[in-house]
N, C-alpha and C positions, 0 to 999 in steps of 0.2 A: 357369823355364820359362812364357810369356804364353799362356794360352788367349783366341783368338780371341771376339769378340762371337758367340752362339750365333743371333741373327738373321741375322749377316752368313753364318756357317756354313749355317744353314737356305736362306737365299738362293742361297748357292754351291750346296751339297750336298740342299737340299730335293725336288727333283723329277728326282734322279738317286742312284743307289748308290755313288759315289764313295766309296772308303775314307775313313776318318777316324781318328786316332789316338786312343786309348784315353778321353784328358782331353775329345776335342771331342766323341767320343760320350756321355760322363757330363753335358756341360753341355746339349744338344740335347734328350735325353731328361727331363733334371730340367726345363728350360725349356717344354716342351711338357707336362710333368704341372703344372704351374703353370698354364699357360695352360687346362687344362681343367676345373681346379678353380675357375676364372673362370666357365665357364658351364656348370654343375648342370644338368640338365632331363632331361624322361621322355624318353626314344627316345635319349638318348646309346647308342653302342656302348661299348663296353667287352671285352677277350679276355682269357681265359686265357691262363697261361702256367704252364707246370710248374716249382715251385719249386728243381728242381734245376737246369733251365737256367738259371734268371733270377741264381740266386745265383755261379754258375759265371761269368755276364759280369760280374756286379757284381764279383765277384773280379778280375776281368780287366781292369777299367775304374777301381775303388777301391781296387785293391791290397791291404792288410790289411783296409781299414774296412768292415766285416761287411754295412752297409746303402748305399744311395747316397742315401736319403730321411735319413737320418742327419749328410751331411757338409757342412760349408759350405767353398762356394766360395769364402770368404774368411778362410780357415784357413791359416797357415802349410803347412800341410800338403798344401793344394794350389798352394801357390804356389811352385813352384823346386826342390821334393823329393819326389820320387814317391814311394810306397812299392812294397815288392816285391809286382810284380805274376805273378796267374794267366796261364797260358795262353791266347790267344783262343779262345773257345769255339767249338764247330762249329755247324750247324742247327742252330733252336730244333728240340727234341723234344718233345712232349707226348705221349708215348707212355705214361708210367707215369702217368699220369690220367684214361686214356680208358677206359670198359668194354671189356674185353674180347670181340670180337666185333664191335667197330662202326669198325673201321677204313675203311670202303669209304665212307663218307659225310662230310659237313664240316657245318659248322655248326649249327643250332638241331636240327637230326634228330641231330647226332654226341653221344652219351652220356657225360658224364663219372660217375666213379666216386662215388657216392653219399655214400660216408664220407670225402670231403675237407673239409680245413678252409685256411680264407684264412690264408695265409701259411707253415701247415704243410707243406702240398701244393700249393699254387697262389698264382697272383699276379693281381692285377685290375690291367691298364693301359689306359688310354685307346686309342683308336684309332689318332688321330694315333703314340702310342709304337710301339704294334703293328705299324704300317705302313714309319715309318721302320726296326723292326728288323727285319722281314722284309725291307725291303730291303737291308739291311746280311748279314743271315746267311742268309735263305731259311728250310728246314725246315716243320714245322708239327705236326698240321695246325691248320687255324685255328680257334678255340673262340670266335665270336662271342657275348658275351651282351648284352643291353638292360637300362638303366637306366629302375627304375619306381616308380610313388608308391603309396605302401599308406599304409592307416589313414586317421584322420578331419583329421590332421595331414599329411598329403600327402608323408611320408616316404620320401626316395631311397634305394632299393637296389637295385643289381645281381643281376639275377635269374639267379642260378648255375645253378639247377635247374630251369629250363622244365617245365612239368606233363606228364608223359606219361600218356596214356588208352591204354585197351585196345580199338580198335572191332571188336565182334563185328556181323558181318551176319547180319540173321536168316534171310537167304533161301538161305544154304549152311553159315551156322554159320564161318565163315571170319575169321581174327583179323586185324587189324591194329596195329599201332603208330602210334598220332598222338602229336604233342610239339608244342604251342602255350605261348604264357605264358601265365599265368595271369591276367593283365589283358585278353587276346585277348578279343573278343565271341563269342556265340553264333554272331551271322551269319559273322564270321571261320571256327569250328569246322564251320557248315555248308556252306560255301566250299571249305574244306580236304578234309572228306570227299567233298562230291559231284566234284570234281575227280578227286580219289585212285580213286574208286569210277566215275566215267564214267556220272555220272547226273544227270538235272535235277533242280534246286534243290527246285522246287516237290512234286514225286513223294517227297522225301524227308523222313523222320519221326526224330527222332534222342531216344533216351530216357535217362536218367540209371538206370544198370543196375546200381547198388552191391548189393554182395551177390546178385547176380544175381536182383534184384529190381528189377522196373518202377516209376520212380515216377510219380506220379498223370495227368501228363499231360505230353506230350514239350516238349523245352527250344524255346523261343521262336526265332523266327529275329528278334534284337534287337542292342541295343546292351548288354544286361546281361553282365557279365565272367564268364568261368569260375570266377573266385573266387566272385563273389555267387551264381553258381548251387551253389557247394557243392559243386563238382569236385574229386576229391582225386589225386593220386596214386597213378597205376597201378589206377585202377579199372576198371571197366566201362562203357562206353556202346555203346548198341542202336542197330543202323539198321534200320530198315525204309522199305521201298521201294513206293509204291504203284502197284500195276497196272492195267490199264485197267478191271476192272471195279471198282476202288476199294477193293480190299481187298488186303492185304500179305499173301505166303503165306510161312510157314517152309520150313525146308528138309526138313521133312514133308510138306509141302503141306497144312499145318494152316492155316487164317483167323487172320491178326491183325489184328482190329478195333480202326482207328485213333480211338476215342473215348477221354476221360478215365476213368479209376476214380474214383467219390466217395470223398472220403478217408474212415477210419472214424471213428466218433465214439466220444468219450471222457469216462466221466464224473470222471475226475481234474480236478484244478483248477490251473489255475497261480497259484502265491504263496499257497496255500490258499485262492483268493477262488471268485466263482460260475463253476459249471461252463460249457465252452464250447459254444457252439450255431451248427455252420457258420462255425467258426472266429472269431466274434466273441465279446466277453462277453456279457451280460445284463446287466450291472447297474451297471458302471464302466469308465471310458475313462482311458487315461494320455496325458499330453502327451507326442507323442511327437516322435522327434529326426526332424528334417529326413530324408527321403531313407530312415529306418526305421520297420520295424514289429516291435512285441513279438510279435504274433498271429502271426508267420511262424516266430519262432524254435519254436514250440511246435508247431504244425500241420504242421512239414517231418517227412517220412520219412525222416528224417537216419540215423537205425539200421538201415534199412534192417526194420524191425519196426513194431506198430502204434506213436500215442504214446508208449502205457505198455503192457508186456506184462505181465500179470499172474502173478506164482509160481504153478507148478502146487501141487495142496495137498500139505504136508509141507516143499515148500521154503521154508527162511530166505531172508530179503532180505539183500542186503548182498554176496552172493557173485557178482556179475557182473566179469564182466573187461570191459576196453575196447580197441576193436580198434586196432591201430595205422594211423594213416593216411600213413605214412609217413617215420619219425625220429619218430615224435609219443611215444616208450615215456617221454620226460622231463616229458610232462606228464599221460603217464597215471602216471605212479608219483605223482606231486604229488597229484593229483588224490584217487587211491586213498584218498590218507595223509589228506586233509581231509575224503571224505565218511563215514571212519569215525573222526571226532573226535566224539564223540556228543552236543557239546553243537550242533554243526552239523547235526549229522543231525536233533536233534527240532526244530531251529529251521525248517529247510527244508522239513521233513514238516509242519509245523504251517501255519499261516496268518499269513503276515509282510507281507499285501499291503499293510497300512498303513502299514509301515517303508519302502517303497520312495521314494526319492529321488530324482525325477528332474528335478529341478532347481539340484542341486549341481553348482558346473561344475567342481568339481577328480573328479567320478566320470564314470560311463558312461552317465549318466542313466537308471540301471536296470536298465540292459539285459544289466551282464553279472552282477549277482543275478540276474535272472530268468533268464539261460541255465544259471547255476550248480545255482540250484533244481531246474530243468528235469530237468538233467540228473541230480541225484544221486536224484529220486525214481524216474528210470528207473532206475538202478542198486538202490536199494531195494527196485523192484516187480518186476523182470524173472527172479527166481529165480537160473539159472544162466547164462544168454543173455546172450553178450559185447555191448555196446552200442557201438554208433560216435559218437564224439563229434561230428560233422560240424558241428552248428551252433554248440557250443559254440564250436568251435576258429573259426569263420568269425567269431565275435564277437571274439573273442580279436583274431586279426589285424587285425581293424578299430580295436581301442581302443588295442594292443601291436605295432606292423608288427615289432617286433624279434623277437617267436616267430612269425611269417607264415614260409610258404616250406616247404622239407621239409629245413633243417638242423638237425643235433642242438643243442641246448640244454642249461641248466643248468636242472635242477628247481629250485633253493632259490631261483632268480632269478623263476623263474615263479612259487615262493610266495609269496614278496614281493609280486609284482605284483599276486597274487590277492589276498592280505590285505587290501591296502591300497586296492586297487579294489573289493572288499567293500564294505568300511566305509564309503568314500564314498558308495555306490549304498544303504546301510541308515543312514546318519548321522541322526539324529533331528534335529539341529541343522540348521533349513532356512536359515536366519540366521545367521553367524558373527559375533559381536563381536569388535571390534577389543581387543585386551589388552594393555597396556605391561608388558612384566616387568620385575619388580626385582631388582636387588642381594641380595645374603643380608644383606648388612649386618650381620656379625657374630652374627644371629637365630639361635637355636637350628633345628636340621635338623630338627626335626619340623614347625616353626612353616613353615618354608621350603618342606619335601616338599610338602606339604598344600596351600598355596597353589598352588606349581606344576601340582600333579593337577586342585584344583578349575578352574585355566585353561583346564587341556588336556581338562577333560571339556567346559567351558564350550563348544567349538567341536569337541570329535570325542567324540562320544556314540552306540555302536552295540554291536551285538553282539560284533563284533571284537573293539572295546575292552573289552567288558566278561569276555569269555576269555581273548584272546591278548594284551591289553596288560599291561607291567608296568612298574616306575620303576626308574633306577638314579642312583646318585650321582657328579659328576664334576667332581671338584677340579682345579684347575690352578693352579701356583702359579708365576712368574715369575722367572728363574732372575738376573734383576738388582736389582730392587727389593722381592721376594719377597713380593710383592700374592697373596692367593690369591682365587680366586672359585671359588665353590661354585654348580652348579645340579642339579636335579633334573630328569631327561631321560624320556619315556617310549620303551619298544622292543617290536616285536615277535617278536623273537627275537634268542638271543645268538650270533654267528657266532665259533668260539673255534678259537684256532690249536692246530696239533699240534707242542707244544715240540721233539720229538728227533728229527724228522723231516729230518736235515739232511744225509743222506749217499745214496749214487746208489750203485748195484749194476750193473757192466755187466762183458758177455763179450766178448771178443777173440781170436782165434786166432792164435797165433804161429806163423810158417814160419822155417826157416832159409834164409838167403839165400845158405848156401853148400853146399845139400843135404847137410847130414851129420847130417839128423834129421827125425823125420815130425811134420806139423803137429801142435799140442795148442790145443783153449783151456782159456783162464783167465778166468775170474770174479774181479771184484779190487772192494772196496769203496773209495770216496773224497767227499772232500764234495764235493756239489751243485753249488757255485759254483768248483770246482776248474779247472785249464786242461789242457791235452793234455802238458805237463810232469809234472803230477801222476799223471795215468794212466799216464805212460812209468816213471815209479819205483816206481808200483804193480805193475805188470806186472814189471820187473826183476826186482824183489824177488821174485813168486811164479814165474817161470821162471827162476830162480836164475841169471840173466844175471852173466855174469864180467865184471871190471872192463874188460876190453879189448873188450868188445863192444857196442853200442847196437844202438835200437828204433826203425824207420822206420813211425810209422802212417799209415793210407791205409783209405778208404772204398771198398769192393766195390760197383759195382753195377752191372747186366747181365753177370756175368761179368768184368768188368775195372775196373782203378783209376779212380773214377772224381774221386778227388782225394788230394793228399797233404797230412797236417798237418805241415808244416813248419816251423811257427809256433808253436814251445812255449808262447808265449803265448795260444794261442786256447783260449775258452772250452769246454770239455766240454758246457757247454750247447746247444750248436751240433749236436750229436750226437742224433738221435732215435734213441728204445728201438728201433723197427723197421729200423734200419740193422746194415750189414753191416761192422764193423770187424775188420780185420786190422794184424797188426805183422810186420815181418821183422827178423828178427835178423842182424846183420852184423857183421863185424870193422871195428872203426874206422880200421883202416888203410886200407880202400877205399874208407870213406865221400867219399862227394860227389867220387867217379871215374862213369865212364860207366854210365848206369841201364839195365838191361835188364830190359823187361816181358815176360813169356811169357803169352799168352792161349790158352786151349785150347780147342779146336773138335774137332767128330765130324760124322762124315756116318751119319744114322738107316737109309738105304738100301742099298743093296746097294754093292760096291766099284764097281763099272762105274761109278755117278752119282757119285763121288768128281770127276770133270772137273766139274761142275756146280756152282758157286759158291753159288748162292742155294741149295742145297739143306743146305749146311751149316750146326752150331748151335754159338754159343757155350756154354760150360757149367764149371762147376767156379769156384774162385779162381784167378787171374791168381799166376804165380809171378814173382819180382822178385829181381836180383840184381846185384852191382857189379862191372862190366869194368875193369881198368886198362889194357890198351891204347888207345891212341888211333886207329895203325889196325887195323881189324877186319875182317876175312873171314868167310865162309862159315860155314867150318872152323872160328874161335872160336866163333861162336854154338852151334855143334853140339855141341862140348866143353861148353859151359856148361848146354848143355840138360840134358846128359847128366848133367851132376852134380845139377841142381835134381831131378830125377826120380830118382836113384840109391837116397833112402828107398822109393820108390813099388815098386821091383822087386819081381816076384814071386819066392818062393823056390821052390814048385816049378812045376809047370806050370799052367796057367791055370783048369784043373777042381779044382787040387787047393788051389789058394794061398785060395779064398774059405772052404774047410772049415775051415782052421784061425784062422781070425779069432775074434775075441771083442771086443767092443764096438769094431768098429772098427781094434784091433791086433791086431798076432801073438803068439801066447804068449810067452813065455821060452824054453821049448825051441829054438823055431824062432830065434829069435834067435842063441841060443847056437852053435847050429849053424851058422848063416849069416855070422855077423862074422869069424871065423877067415878064411872063403871070401873074403868080398868084401872083405877088406882086403887080398889077395893078389892078387885078380885086378884089384882098379881102376886100379891103375898100367899094368897090361897092356892091359885094354880102353881109356882115354885115349890110348895111345901108338897104339895101333890104330886109330882114330878119325882120327888125322891122317894116316893113308896110305891112306885108303881114300874110297870116297863117301859123303855125310851119311848118318847113321844115320835121320834124321827128315825128315819132310816140311814144311817151315818157309817162312813167306813175311814179308816187311817189309810191314810197313803204317803208315798214319799214326794222329793220335792219336782219328780219329771210326769208324777202318776203313772208310773210306770207296774207298780203295785196296790192293790186293794185289799184289806183286812176288816171286815165287818166289825163293828164296834158293840158288845156288849152291854149289859146295865153295872156288870160287875169287873170288866175289862178294867185292866191297870195298865195304864199308858207312860211310856220310858220317858223318866224327867229329859227338858231339850230346851233350848232357848226360843226351838220353831218348831211348832208341832201343825200338820195340814191335814184337815179331814172334808171329805166329798160328804156332800147333801143331798140326797135324792128325794127331788121334789114329787113324790106321790100324788095322787089325786086327793087325799084325804089332807093333805099340806097345803094343796092347792086351793082346797075348800076354804080353810083358815087363812091363808096369808095371799096376799096379791102381790105377784113377781116383778110388774110392770114399773115399779119403781129404783127397781136393781139393774133395769134392762136399758139399752141404749147409751151409753156414757156418750157424752161430746169430747169430741177433740180438743185439742189443746188450742188451733186457731182453725178454724174452717174458713178457706179462701178459695171462692167461686171462680166461675169463669164469668158471671157475668160482674163487672166492677161497676158500683156505684159511684157517683162524684158526690162523694162524702170531702166536706171540708172541716173535720175535725181537729184534722194537725195540717190543714193544707198550707203549701208556702207558693211562694210565686217563683217565676222564673229567675225575676230579677235577683232575688234571695240566693238562689243558688248562682247565679253569677257571681254576686258580691264574695261569697262563700270560696268561689273558684279563684278570684282576684286577690282574696287576704295573704298576707305576708305570713309565713309559716317557718320555722323553721325544718330542716330536713332529717329526715330519718337517720337513726343511726347507720341502716343498711346503705344508704344512697350520701355519704358525705363526699365533700368536694376539696379539692386539692388546691391549694391556696396556693398562687405562685409566689406569694412574698415571703410565707413563713414556711413554705417547702413543705407541707405537711398536710393530713387530709382534715379538714374543719367540717363539723356541724354549723353549715352556713345559713342563713335566713336568706328565703328565697319569696321573689313579689315578682307576679307577673301581672302586667298589662298589654291590653290589645291596642295594635298598631295601624293593621291593614287587613280589612274584611273583603271575604271573598264573595261572588255573587250570588253563590248557595252555601248557604251557614248551616251546618250541622250540628245540633246538640246533643250530646248522649247523655242521657239523665242517669246516673250512677246509682241503678236499684237494687243490683246484688253487689252484699256484704259478705267476708270470708273469715272467717276464725279457725283455728287448730281442730275446735270437732265438724264446724259444718258450716256450710254455705245458707244464707237468707236472702229473703226476698223484702223490699220494702214497698209497701202500697200505698205512699204518702201522696196524696190527689197534689200535685205540682200545677198550678194556675199559668197558664201560658196565653198570652195574647194571639188569636187569629191574624189581624191584618193589624197593620203599623206597628210591629216591634221596632221602637227607635233606641241603637244603641249609641246616638250620639257621646252623650253623657263619658262612654266607658272607653271613647277613643283617646289616645294620646297622642296620635298626630294631627297636624294641623294644617291638612291639605281643604278643610271647605267642602268636604263630600256631605251628604248627606246619607246616614246608616240607616235606612229605613227598610223593615224585611215583611214578608207575607208567606204565612205557614203553606205549604201545599203536599205536604205530607207525612204521617205518624207511622212508625214502626210502634203495636201495640206488642208488650207479654200480658198474657193473663194467667191466674192461678202461682201455684208456686213450683218449685225449681223441680225440674224432673219430668213430672204431671205437666207441667203450663201448656199453654199453646201460645203462637204467634198469630196476629193478622195485620193490616195495613189498613190506614185510611189513605187514599190520594184525591188530589182534583184534579178533573179534567179544567185546563187554565181555559182554553176556547170554550168550553161550554159553562165556565165558570158555577161549577157543582159536584159537589164531595159524593164520593164511591165507595165502599166498603169492601176490603179486597180480605175473602178467608177461604184461604185457598183457591178451590174451582168456583166457590159460588164469591159473586159479584153483586152486590144492592146499592142501591142509592140509599144516601144517610143524610140526614140536615145536618148545617154548619152548627148548630147547637148541641149536638150530641156527640160531637167528636174529641170532646173535653172529658177524659177519664181519668182514674186513677192507673190505667193500663198504659197509657204513654210514657213509651221508654227512649226512642230516637225522634228528633223533630226534624224535619225539613224546612227551611227559610230560602225566600227568594226576594236577591233585591229590588225593590221598587225603584225601575232608574230613575223616574221624576215625579217631584209632587209638588201643584200647586199652592198657595199658602192655607186655601181655603180647604185643603185636602189635609194639609198637615197640623190642621188645627185640632184634628180627630186623634188625640194621643194612643199611645197606646195602652197608657193606663186606665183609658177608659174602655176598653176592650178584654180587660181582666177580672170584671165583674162577673 
């Protein structure tokens, strides 16, 4: 098949909504995407589209190919041979990504759910693509979002979650939600508020009202962005309106003077230097980065309290929580681990002003180190009062735009950035010398290692290097000429794979397509990278499938079939944990005939309201069966429905039926009493159905349930591969059948926030370390250039630990990534709390004892997108563990800190051990 040039297609159809073939739609959209990528600039419009709908469209235009972005239009697959296509999707449906209760508005004021993740829940398409898709399919609602520039490098990013502010009117205490881009100016904020409240801008004053405390002065009407003003997601802002006498009145009649409050003085210092006086240092000044001010970081009332809150008498430092500023639990978890690192706390609580490097082009001109030091001081001096890290978050967003906004991020990725950024800001080397690296050349390892470390220290010398950096030996061997290359490289942390996490647990509910039994959920375990064929085989064994039976897999969404998994080669990685998957058990002789889908619908109000179609709601799981006749009547459909519902038939009256249920199934006694009766009556009932009116209220509908046509006894249905029928559960149907069996389908895999210490698939930290140090070949995308062959080779690589730092950080690689989705590994890793002895892993022979004790953990609970981060940290002087969950801090026993949520582990070298203390090995603490 030949596809016309897309430019011709767009000229012919671009200004109209003329129908196109699937191949034409695909090519037009791909070309529009390519064009938009050539003109990326601030202000470009993008639109959110539900992944569910977009994937169904991709299956329609691409056949079995999973993504339009991965198809080569010159491939044989696209030229002449079309793969199996899905049906054309209905109107664009974004209902699953919209926040509940926000269906009445559109655009920037329409809020989408905060726990969404790109690719998993939504896709972003350029404006031209949205307009074309909307032209073809209609639907919506439209969810436009603008591209903004962030950070000092002006990184382009689509602002999916605009800033949401709660406006409090001081005149009547009324509250209104305002949504603006964080790159909008304070002038635009004033304009929107004044227009909304119907007041003159000259009489309005808007205050930063974070934590219900007014800022020192109102927001200026200027071009300053809301981001630079440090306004946070969901925070309060206060509106005051000047009246004729020049005084604003609150709702109680109290005067509110429109004058700034003088900022409080603090005797504490920044970077341990001289005290501040009126916001300026008295004895030194930094070379500030253009358009920045160090002083603003430390005088901002960013936490809603004084610059530093002195701990109450008797309170210990280090027990302050961090307020969540909108999906910032990842940041709070990482920060609590760092501020409770004894070496860092001691350093930043002291005088470190002389080590701030404002000239390092690889650093943040000292701003990151100063912001971190200021935050650490607040956390160690505020007792148990939670701190809001607004100023720190602002600095972070400026230098690392990838962590800006209000999406959930990875605590380990933030830790990596912070440690590297702090190092560069505190680097004692002002001018880095150029050093040419030498080959090992057969020299002793000790000589090469010392040379490499000396060269590294000549360019990198900071507290972070002193405390966190170690050195490992890397050995590469060419598979062709056997050339051996040995290097010694520094590391900040070790990323350890989880070797045994190769399986996936999935729950699927099995229905009988012939109505011979009740639906039953089955949980099976199979390889993570398996396909639907593997899932069907596992389910076949679990449900004792007969040799002449088959299983039809389907996804249920919004109480109807969203898609059938008819391609056995489709990977199960395309199935998300929060989806509802069912399997219909059918006789193979019936397979491939007419497929009948019964969608359940009920009326919540009185019976008189049944005529109101809009009042009816879908519920439960759809029922599916196969029909053999080519010419079907309404009576045939009625009989099929009766068969499918027969397992749900109540044994006694409706009042007694529920009393005998246990765990959703009838007791065996009732089964024995009813089986013989049902068998004798069933044939007579079915024969009787043919001679009277329909037993059920049925309607023929289309794929999107956009139209309904009542089915009568003598109705003749047009033949087709898939017939969709609505079944209305009237009071009479409720009396006869129990719908509870088809309600509340389980999800594929339920991940709760309370992670128990399950050891079914438990592995030890040592096995993770063994996997990290195992020799392996380089990947095809990571080839090594062999200096002897003069070509890139897929060499084998072997890592060995050579020198370990005082603080050793282990990152457990819990997140896996595939072409279709990201996945979370919840395997329990058994790690020692005391006496982690790594001596046997060391290749250097310096005689040191490499024994470590755990002092902090960054935890991740739940799945991706909707997960949550917390931290465990030990107060060394107190010898007690605490749980840091955003603002909440509570003591926790040492025995409870081991969970399958452990993500990043912080160990501290034990300086000296006696022989008696060394007798208790780390193996003894891993039980």
